[in-house]
VEXVOMAR-776107 format. One record per residue: residue in one letter; x, y, z of N, C-alpha, C in turn; residue number from 1. Coordinates in steps of 0.1 Angstrom, whole numbers, m for minus. Example, Ala and Ser with C-alpha at 12.3 -4.5 7.8 and 13.67 -1.06 7.14 Angstrom:
code:A neast:132 nnorth:m57 nup:78 caeast:123 canorth:m45 caup:78 ceast:132 cnorth:m33 cup:78 pos:1
code:S neast:128 nnorth:m22 nup:71 caeast:137 canorth:m11 caup:71 ceast:129 cnorth:0 cup:79 pos:2
//
This chain:
code:X neast:273 nnorth:m108 nup:45 caeast:267 canorth:m114 caup:33 ceast:261 cnorth:m103 cup:25 pos:1
code:X neast:261 nnorth:m106 nup:12 caeast:255 canorth:m96 caup:3 ceast:240 cnorth:m96 cup:4 pos:2
code:X neast:234 nnorth:m85 nup:0 caeast:220 canorth:m83 caup:0 ceast:213 cnorth:m92 cup:m11 pos:3
code:X neast:201 nnorth:m97 nup:m8 caeast:193 canorth:m105 caup:m18 ceast:189 cnorth:m96 cup:m30 pos:4
code:X neast:192 nnorth:m101 nup:m42 caeast:186 canorth:m94 caup:m54 ceast:181 cnorth:m105 cup:m63 pos:5
code:X neast:169 nnorth:m103 nup:m68 caeast:163 canorth:m112 caup:m77 ceast:168 cnorth:m108 cup:m91 pos:6
code:X neast:174 nnorth:m118 nup:m98 caeast:181 canorth:m115 caup:m110 ceast:172 cnorth:m111 cup:m121 pos:7
code:X neast:159 nnorth:m114 nup:m120 caeast:149 canorth:m111 caup:m131 ceast:139 cnorth:m101 cup:m126 pos:8
code:X neast:143 nnorth:m93 nup:m116 caeast:133 canorth:m83 caup:m110 ceast:128 cnorth:m73 cup:m121 pos:9
code:X neast:137 nnorth:m68 nup:m130 caeast:132 canorth:m59 caup:m140 ceast:122 cnorth:m65 cup:m149 pos:10
code:X neast:124 nnorth:m78 nup:m153 caeast:114 canorth:m85 caup:m161 ceast:101 cnorth:m87 cup:m154 pos:11
code:X neast:102 nnorth:m90 nup:m141 caeast:90 canorth:m92 caup:m133 ceast:82 cnorth:m78 cup:m132 pos:12
code:X neast:89 nnorth:m67 nup:m131 caeast:83 canorth:m54 caup:m130 ceast:76 cnorth:m51 cup:m143 pos:13
code:X neast:82 nnorth:m55 nup:m154 caeast:76 canorth:m52 caup:m167 ceast:64 cnorth:m61 cup:m169 pos:14
code:X neast:64 nnorth:m73 nup:m165 caeast:52 canorth:m82 caup:m166 ceast:41 cnorth:m76 cup:m157 pos:15
code:X neast:44 nnorth:m71 nup:m146 caeast:34 canorth:m65 caup:m137 ceast:28 cnorth:m53 cup:m144 pos:16
code:X neast:36 nnorth:m45 nup:m150 caeast:31 canorth:m33 caup:m157 ceast:22 cnorth:m36 cup:m169 pos:17
code:X neast:27 nnorth:m46 nup:m176 caeast:19 canorth:m51 caup:m188 ceast:6 cnorth:m57 cup:m183 pos:18
code:X neast:6 nnorth:m64 nup:m173 caeast:m6 canorth:m70 caup:m167 ceast:m16 cnorth:m59 cup:m163 pos:19
code:X neast:m11 nnorth:m49 nup:m156 caeast:m19 canorth:m38 caup:m152 ceast:m25 cnorth:m31 cup:m164 pos:20
code:X neast:m17 nnorth:m29 nup:m174 caeast:m22 canorth:m22 caup:m187 ceast:m33 cnorth:m31 cup:m193 pos:21
code:X neast:m31 nnorth:m44 nup:m194 caeast:m41 canorth:m53 caup:m200 ceast:m54 cnorth:m52 cup:m192 pos:22
code:X neast:m53 nnorth:m51 nup:m179 caeast:m65 canorth:m50 caup:m170 ceast:m73 cnorth:m37 cup:m173 pos:23
code:X neast:m65 nnorth:m27 nup:m175 caeast:m71 canorth:m14 caup:m179 ceast:m78 cnorth:m15 cup:m193 pos:24
code:X neast:m72 nnorth:m21 nup:m202 caeast:m78 canorth:m23 caup:m216 ceast:m90 cnorth:m32 cup:m215 pos:25
code:X neast:m90 nnorth:m42 nup:m206 caeast:m101 canorth:m51 caup:m204 ceast:m113 cnorth:m43 cup:m198 pos:26
code:X neast:m110 nnorth:m34 nup:m189 caeast:m121 canorth:m26 caup:m183 ceast:m127 cnorth:m17 cup:m193 pos:27
code:X neast:m118 nnorth:m11 nup:m201 caeast:m123 canorth:m2 caup:m212 ceast:m132 cnorth:m9 cup:m222 pos:28
code:X neast:m127 nnorth:m21 nup:m225 caeast:m135 canorth:m29 caup:m235 ceast:m148 cnorth:m33 cup:m229 pos:29
code:X neast:m148 nnorth:m37 nup:m216 caeast:m161 canorth:m41 caup:m210 ceast:m171 cnorth:m29 cup:m210 pos:30
code:X neast:m165 nnorth:m17 nup:m208 caeast:m174 canorth:m5 caup:m208 ceast:m179 cnorth:m3 cup:m222 pos:31
code:X neast:m171 nnorth:m4 nup:m232 caeast:m176 canorth:m3 caup:m246 ceast:m187 cnorth:m13 cup:m249 pos:32
code:X neast:m185 nnorth:m25 nup:m244 caeast:m195 canorth:m36 caup:m247 ceast:m208 cnorth:m32 cup:m240 pos:33
code:X neast:m208 nnorth:m27 nup:m228 caeast:m220 canorth:m23 caup:m221 ceast:m227 cnorth:m12 cup:m229 pos:34
code:X neast:m219 nnorth:m3 nup:m234 caeast:m225 canorth:8 caup:m242 ceast:m231 cnorth:2 cup:m255 pos:35
code:X neast:m224 nnorth:m7 nup:m262 caeast:m229 canorth:m13 caup:m274 ceast:m242 cnorth:m21 cup:m271 pos:36
code:X neast:m242 nnorth:m28 nup:m260 caeast:m254 canorth:m36 caup:m256 ceast:m266 cnorth:m26 cup:m254 pos:37
code:X neast:m263 nnorth:m15 nup:m247 caeast:m274 canorth:m5 caup:m245 ceast:m279 cnorth:0 cup:m258 pos:38
code:X neast:m270 nnorth:4 nup:m267 caeast:m274 canorth:9 caup:m280 ceast:m283 cnorth:m1 cup:m288 pos:39
code:X neast:m278 nnorth:m14 nup:m287 caeast:m286 canorth:m24 caup:m294 ceast:m300 cnorth:m26 cup:m288 pos:40
code:X neast:m300 nnorth:m26 nup:m275 caeast:m313 canorth:m27 caup:m268 ceast:m323 cnorth:m15 cup:m272 pos:41
code:X neast:m317 nnorth:m3 nup:m272 caeast:m325 canorth:9 caup:m276 ceast:m330 cnorth:7 cup:m291 pos:42
code:X neast:m321 nnorth:3 nup:m299 caeast:m324 canorth:1 caup:m313 ceast:m335 cnorth:m9 cup:m315 pos:43
code:X neast:m334 nnorth:m20 nup:m308 caeast:m345 canorth:m31 caup:m308 ceast:m358 cnorth:m26 cup:m303 pos:44
code:X neast:m357 nnorth:m18 nup:m292 caeast:m370 canorth:m12 caup:m287 ceast:m376 cnorth:m3 cup:m297 pos:45
code:X neast:m368 nnorth:5 nup:m304 caeast:m374 canorth:14 caup:m314 ceast:m380 cnorth:6 cup:m325 pos:46
code:X neast:m373 nnorth:m5 nup:m329 caeast:m379 canorth:m13 caup:m339 ceast:m392 cnorth:m19 cup:m335 pos:47
code:X neast:m393 nnorth:m24 nup:m323 caeast:m405 canorth:m30 caup:m318 ceast:m417 cnorth:m19 cup:m318 pos:48
code:X neast:m413 nnorth:m7 nup:m313 caeast:m423 canorth:3 caup:m313 ceast:m428 cnorth:7 cup:m327 pos:49
code:X neast:m418 nnorth:7 nup:m336 caeast:m421 canorth:9 caup:m350 ceast:m431 cnorth:m1 cup:m356 pos:50
code:X neast:m428 nnorth:m14 nup:m352 caeast:m437 canorth:m25 caup:m357 ceast:m451 cnorth:m23 cup:m351 pos:51
code:X neast:m451 nnorth:m20 nup:m339 caeast:m465 canorth:m18 caup:m333 ceast:m472 cnorth:m7 cup:m339 pos:52
code:X neast:m465 nnorth:4 nup:m342 caeast:m472 canorth:15 caup:m349 ceast:m476 cnorth:11 cup:m363 pos:53
code:X neast:m468 nnorth:3 nup:m369 caeast:m472 canorth:m1 caup:m383 ceast:m484 cnorth:m10 cup:m382 pos:54
code:X neast:m485 nnorth:m19 nup:m373 caeast:m497 canorth:m27 caup:m371 ceast:m510 cnorth:m19 cup:m369 pos:55
code:X neast:m508 nnorth:m9 nup:m361 caeast:m520 canorth:0 caup:m358 ceast:m524 cnorth:7 cup:m371 pos:56
code:X neast:m514 nnorth:13 nup:m378 caeast:m517 canorth:20 caup:m390 ceast:m523 cnorth:10 cup:m401 pos:57
code:X neast:m518 nnorth:m2 nup:m401 caeast:m523 canorth:m12 caup:m411 ceast:m537 cnorth:m15 cup:m408 pos:58
code:X neast:m541 nnorth:m16 nup:m395 caeast:m555 canorth:m19 caup:m391 ceast:m564 cnorth:m8 cup:m395 pos:59
code:X neast:m558 nnorth:4 nup:m395 caeast:m566 canorth:16 caup:m398 ceast:m568 cnorth:17 cup:m414 pos:60
code:X neast:m558 nnorth:11 nup:m420 caeast:m558 canorth:12 caup:m435 ceast:m548 cnorth:22 cup:m440 pos:61
code:X neast:m539 nnorth:17 nup:m448 caeast:m529 canorth:26 caup:m454 ceast:m528 cnorth:25 cup:m469 pos:62
code:X neast:m522 nnorth:35 nup:m475 caeast:m521 canorth:35 caup:m489 ceast:m509 cnorth:27 cup:m493 pos:63
code:X neast:m508 nnorth:22 nup:m506 caeast:m496 canorth:15 caup:m511 ceast:m483 cnorth:23 cup:m509 pos:64
code:X neast:m484 nnorth:36 nup:m511 caeast:m472 canorth:45 caup:m509 ceast:m467 cnorth:45 cup:m494 pos:65
code:X neast:m477 nnorth:45 nup:m485 caeast:m474 canorth:45 caup:m471 ceast:m468 cnorth:31 cup:m467 pos:66
code:X neast:m474 nnorth:21 nup:m473 caeast:m469 canorth:7 caup:m471 ceast:m454 cnorth:6 cup:m475 pos:67
code:X neast:m451 nnorth:12 nup:m487 caeast:m437 canorth:11 caup:m491 ceast:m428 cnorth:19 cup:m481 pos:68
code:X neast:m432 nnorth:31 nup:m477 caeast:m425 canorth:38 caup:m467 ceast:m422 cnorth:30 cup:m454 pos:69
code:X neast:m433 nnorth:23 nup:m449 caeast:m431 canorth:15 caup:m437 ceast:m422 cnorth:3 cup:m440 pos:70
code:X neast:m423 nnorth:m3 nup:m452 caeast:m414 canorth:m14 caup:m455 ceast:m399 cnorth:m9 cup:m455 pos:71
code:X neast:m397 nnorth:3 nup:m461 caeast:m383 canorth:8 caup:m461 ceast:m378 cnorth:11 cup:m447 pos:72
code:X neast:m387 nnorth:17 nup:m439 caeast:m383 canorth:20 caup:m425 ceast:m380 cnorth:7 cup:m418 pos:73
code:X neast:m388 nnorth:m3 nup:m420 caeast:m385 canorth:m16 caup:m414 ceast:m372 cnorth:m22 cup:m418 pos:74
code:X neast:m368 nnorth:m21 nup:m431 caeast:m355 canorth:m26 caup:m435 ceast:m344 cnorth:m18 cup:m429 pos:75
code:X neast:m346 nnorth:m5 nup:m428 caeast:m335 canorth:4 caup:m422 ceast:m334 cnorth:0 cup:m407 pos:76
code:X neast:m345 nnorth:m2 nup:m400 caeast:m344 canorth:m5 caup:m386 ceast:m337 cnorth:m19 cup:m384 pos:77
code:X neast:m340 nnorth:m28 nup:m393 caeast:m334 canorth:m42 caup:m392 ceast:m319 cnorth:m41 cup:m395 pos:78
code:X neast:m315 nnorth:m32 nup:m404 caeast:m301 canorth:m30 caup:m407 ceast:m294 cnorth:m24 cup:m395 pos:79
code:X neast:m300 nnorth:m15 nup:m388 caeast:m294 canorth:m9 caup:m376 ceast:m292 cnorth:m19 cup:m365 pos:80
code:X neast:m302 nnorth:m28 nup:m364 caeast:m300 canorth:m38 caup:m353 ceast:m289 cnorth:m48 cup:m357 pos:81
code:X neast:m288 nnorth:m51 nup:m370 caeast:m277 canorth:m60 caup:m375 ceast:m264 cnorth:m54 cup:m373 pos:82
code:X neast:m263 nnorth:m41 nup:m376 caeast:m251 canorth:m33 caup:m374 ceast:m246 cnorth:m33 cup:m359 pos:83
code:X neast:m256 nnorth:m31 nup:m351 caeast:m253 canorth:m30 caup:m336 ceast:m248 cnorth:m44 cup:m331 pos:84
code:X neast:m254 nnorth:m55 nup:m337 caeast:m250 canorth:m68 caup:m333 ceast:m236 cnorth:m71 cup:m338 pos:85
code:X neast:m232 nnorth:m67 nup:m350 caeast:m219 canorth:m69 caup:m355 ceast:m209 cnorth:m61 cup:m347 pos:86
code:X neast:m212 nnorth:m49 nup:m343 caeast:m203 canorth:m41 caup:m335 ceast:m201 cnorth:m48 cup:m321 pos:87
code:X neast:m212 nnorth:m52 nup:m316 caeast:m211 canorth:m59 caup:m303 ceast:m203 cnorth:m72 cup:m304 pos:88
code:X neast:m204 nnorth:m80 nup:m315 caeast:m197 canorth:m92 caup:m317 ceast:m182 cnorth:m89 cup:m318 pos:89
code:X neast:m178 nnorth:m78 nup:m325 caeast:m164 canorth:m75 caup:m327 ceast:m158 cnorth:m71 cup:m313 pos:90
code:X neast:m166 nnorth:m63 nup:m305 caeast:m161 canorth:m59 caup:m292 ceast:m159 cnorth:m71 cup:m283 pos:91
code:X neast:m168 nnorth:m81 nup:m284 caeast:m167 canorth:m93 caup:m276 ceast:m155 cnorth:m101 cup:m280 pos:92
code:X neast:m152 nnorth:m101 nup:m293 caeast:m140 canorth:m108 caup:m298 ceast:m127 cnorth:m101 cup:m293 pos:93
code:X neast:m128 nnorth:m88 nup:m293 caeast:m116 canorth:m80 caup:m287 ceast:m115 cnorth:m84 cup:m273 pos:94
code:X neast:m126 nnorth:m84 nup:m265 caeast:m125 canorth:m88 caup:m251 ceast:m118 cnorth:m102 cup:m249 pos:95
code:X neast:m122 nnorth:m111 nup:m258 caeast:m116 canorth:m124 caup:m256 ceast:m101 cnorth:m124 cup:m259 pos:96
code:X neast:m97 nnorth:m116 nup:m269 caeast:m82 canorth:m115 caup:m272 ceast:m75 cnorth:m108 cup:m260 pos:97
code:X neast:m81 nnorth:m98 nup:m254 caeast:m75 canorth:m91 caup:m243 ceast:m74 cnorth:m101 cup:m231 pos:98
code:X neast:m85 nnorth:m108 nup:m228 caeast:m85 canorth:m118 caup:m217 ceast:m74 cnorth:m129 cup:m219 pos:99
code:X neast:m72 nnorth:m133 nup:m232 caeast:m62 canorth:m143 caup:m235 ceast:m48 cnorth:m138 cup:m232 pos:100
code:X neast:m46 nnorth:m126 nup:m236 caeast:m33 canorth:m119 caup:m234 ceast:m31 cnorth:m117 cup:m219 pos:101
code:X neast:m41 nnorth:m113 nup:m212 caeast:m40 canorth:m111 caup:m197 ceast:m37 cnorth:m124 cup:m190 pos:102
code:X neast:m44 nnorth:m135 nup:m194 caeast:m41 canorth:m148 caup:m187 ceast:m26 cnorth:m152 cup:m190 pos:103
code:X neast:m21 nnorth:m150 nup:m202 caeast:m7 canorth:m153 caup:m205 ceast:2 cnorth:m145 cup:m196 pos:104
code:X neast:0 nnorth:m132 nup:m195 caeast:8 canorth:m123 caup:m187 ceast:7 cnorth:m127 cup:m172 pos:105
code:X neast:m4 nnorth:m131 nup:m167 caeast:m6 canorth:m135 caup:m153 ceast:2 cnorth:m148 cup:m151 pos:106
code:X neast:2 nnorth:m157 nup:m160 caeast:9 canorth:m169 caup:m159 ceast:24 cnorth:m166 cup:m158 pos:107
code:X neast:29 nnorth:m158 nup:m167 caeast:43 canorth:m154 caup:m168 ceast:47 cnorth:m147 cup:m155 pos:108
code:X neast:39 nnorth:m138 nup:m150 caeast:42 canorth:m131 caup:m137 ceast:43 cnorth:m141 cup:m126 pos:109
code:X neast:33 nnorth:m151 nup:m125 caeast:33 canorth:m160 caup:m114 ceast:46 cnorth:m169 cup:m115 pos:110
code:X neast:50 nnorth:m173 nup:m127 caeast:62 canorth:m181 caup:m128 ceast:74 cnorth:m174 cup:m123 pos:111
code:X neast:75 nnorth:m161 nup:m127 caeast:86 canorth:m153 caup:m122 ceast:86 cnorth:m151 cup:m107 pos:112
code:X neast:74 nnorth:m149 nup:m101 caeast:72 canorth:m148 caup:m87 ceast:77 cnorth:m160 cup:m79 pos:113
code:X neast:73 nnorth:m172 nup:m85 caeast:77 canorth:m185 caup:m79 ceast:93 cnorth:m186 cup:m80 pos:114
code:X neast:98 nnorth:m182 nup:m91 caeast:113 canorth:m182 caup:m92 ceast:119 cnorth:m173 cup:m82 pos:115
code:X neast:113 nnorth:m162 nup:m80 caeast:119 canorth:m152 caup:m70 ceast:118 cnorth:m158 cup:m56 pos:116
code:X neast:107 nnorth:m165 nup:m53 caeast:106 canorth:m172 caup:m40 ceast:116 cnorth:m182 cup:m38 pos:117
code:X neast:119 nnorth:m190 nup:m49 caeast:129 canorth:m200 caup:m49 ceast:143 cnorth:m194 cup:m47 pos:118
code:X neast:146 nnorth:m184 nup:m54 caeast:159 canorth:m177 caup:m52 ceast:160 cnorth:m172 cup:m38 pos:119
code:X neast:149 nnorth:m166 nup:m32 caeast:149 canorth:m161 caup:m18 ceast:152 cnorth:m172 cup:m9 pos:120
code:X neast:145 nnorth:m184 nup:m10 caeast:148 canorth:m196 caup:m2 ceast:162 cnorth:m200 cup:m3 pos:121
code:X neast:168 nnorth:m201 nup:m15 caeast:182 canorth:m204 caup:m16 ceast:191 cnorth:m194 cup:m10 pos:122
code:X neast:188 nnorth:m181 nup:m11 caeast:195 canorth:m171 caup:m4 ceast:195 cnorth:m173 cup:11 pos:123
code:X neast:183 nnorth:m176 nup:16 caeast:182 canorth:m177 caup:31 ceast:190 cnorth:m190 cup:36 pos:124
code:X neast:190 nnorth:m201 nup:28 caeast:197 canorth:m213 caup:31 ceast:212 cnorth:m210 cup:31 pos:125
code:X neast:217 nnorth:m203 nup:21 caeast:231 canorth:m199 caup:20 ceast:235 cnorth:m190 cup:31 pos:126
code:X neast:226 nnorth:m181 nup:35 caeast:229 canorth:m171 caup:46 ceast:230 cnorth:m179 cup:59 pos:127
code:X neast:221 nnorth:m188 nup:61 caeast:222 canorth:m197 caup:74 ceast:235 cnorth:m205 cup:74 pos:128
code:X neast:239 nnorth:m210 nup:62 caeast:251 canorth:m219 caup:61 ceast:263 cnorth:m210 cup:64 pos:129
code:X neast:263 nnorth:m198 nup:58 caeast:275 canorth:m189 caup:61 ceast:275 cnorth:m185 cup:76 pos:130
code:X neast:264 nnorth:m183 nup:82 caeast:263 canorth:m179 caup:96 ceast:268 cnorth:m190 cup:104 pos:131
code:X neast:264 nnorth:m202 nup:101 caeast:269 canorth:m214 caup:108 ceast:284 cnorth:m216 cup:107 pos:132
code:X neast:289 nnorth:m214 nup:95 caeast:303 canorth:m215 caup:92 ceast:311 cnorth:m205 cup:100 pos:133
code:X neast:306 nnorth:m193 nup:101 caeast:312 canorth:m182 caup:110 ceast:312 cnorth:m186 cup:124 pos:134
code:X neast:301 nnorth:m191 nup:129 caeast:300 canorth:m196 caup:143 ceast:310 cnorth:m207 cup:146 pos:135
code:X neast:311 nnorth:m216 nup:136 caeast:320 canorth:m228 caup:138 ceast:334 cnorth:m223 cup:138 pos:136
code:X neast:337 nnorth:m213 nup:129 caeast:351 canorth:m208 caup:128 ceast:354 cnorth:m200 cup:141 pos:137
code:X neast:344 nnorth:m192 nup:146 caeast:347 canorth:m185 caup:158 ceast:349 cnorth:m194 cup:170 pos:138
code:X neast:340 nnorth:m204 nup:171 caeast:341 canorth:m213 caup:182 ceast:354 cnorth:m221 cup:181 pos:139
code:X neast:358 nnorth:m225 nup:169 caeast:370 canorth:m233 caup:167 ceast:382 cnorth:m224 cup:170 pos:140
code:X neast:381 nnorth:m211 nup:166 caeast:392 canorth:m202 caup:169 ceast:394 cnorth:m199 cup:184 pos:141
code:X neast:382 nnorth:m198 nup:191 caeast:383 canorth:m196 caup:205 ceast:388 cnorth:m208 cup:212 pos:142
code:X neast:385 nnorth:m220 nup:208 caeast:390 canorth:m232 caup:214 ceast:405 cnorth:m233 cup:212 pos:143
code:X neast:409 nnorth:m230 nup:199 caeast:423 canorth:m230 caup:196 ceast:431 cnorth:m220 cup:205 pos:144
code:X neast:426 nnorth:m208 nup:206 caeast:432 canorth:m198 caup:214 ceast:433 cnorth:m202 cup:229 pos:145
code:X neast:423 nnorth:m209 nup:234 caeast:423 canorth:m214 caup:248 ceast:434 cnorth:m224 cup:250 pos:146
code:X neast:435 nnorth:m233 nup:240 caeast:446 canorth:m243 caup:241 ceast:460 cnorth:m237 cup:240 pos:147
code:X neast:461 nnorth:m227 nup:231 caeast:474 canorth:m221 caup:230 ceast:478 cnorth:m214 cup:243 pos:148
code:X neast:468 nnorth:m208 nup:249 caeast:470 canorth:m201 caup:261 ceast:473 cnorth:m210 cup:273 pos:149
code:X neast:469 nnorth:m223 nup:273 caeast:471 canorth:m232 caup:284 ceast:485 cnorth:m236 cup:285 pos:150
//
């Protein structure tokens, strides 16, 4: 009997490779998100420290020129936080797209693996059927030879 070969083995291998690649991209994206979250946290901490320093200076009394400088610094700090939030939001959107592609690839791979299992089962059934036919032929041939010899 011929050896079992899955007709779509090359497609299955490609799906596995693509799935592995997407998992790597997801890991990279998650690492970037952690970095962006850390940067945002640091930026927010700096902003809070800046607010606290401003309150202390305000209690001590500051000139209108210093007040304008503090206001401008506060606006800049708020813009940095907003920028970090946008970057983080974009990275999370990318993660969702990667996860969606990964789920699709995993589903396609599982379908191909089930098809492979089904072809393997059919191959085994055919193999048993052919083995049984050979035994029947051999036994029938032996009985025929015994009758011929009698």
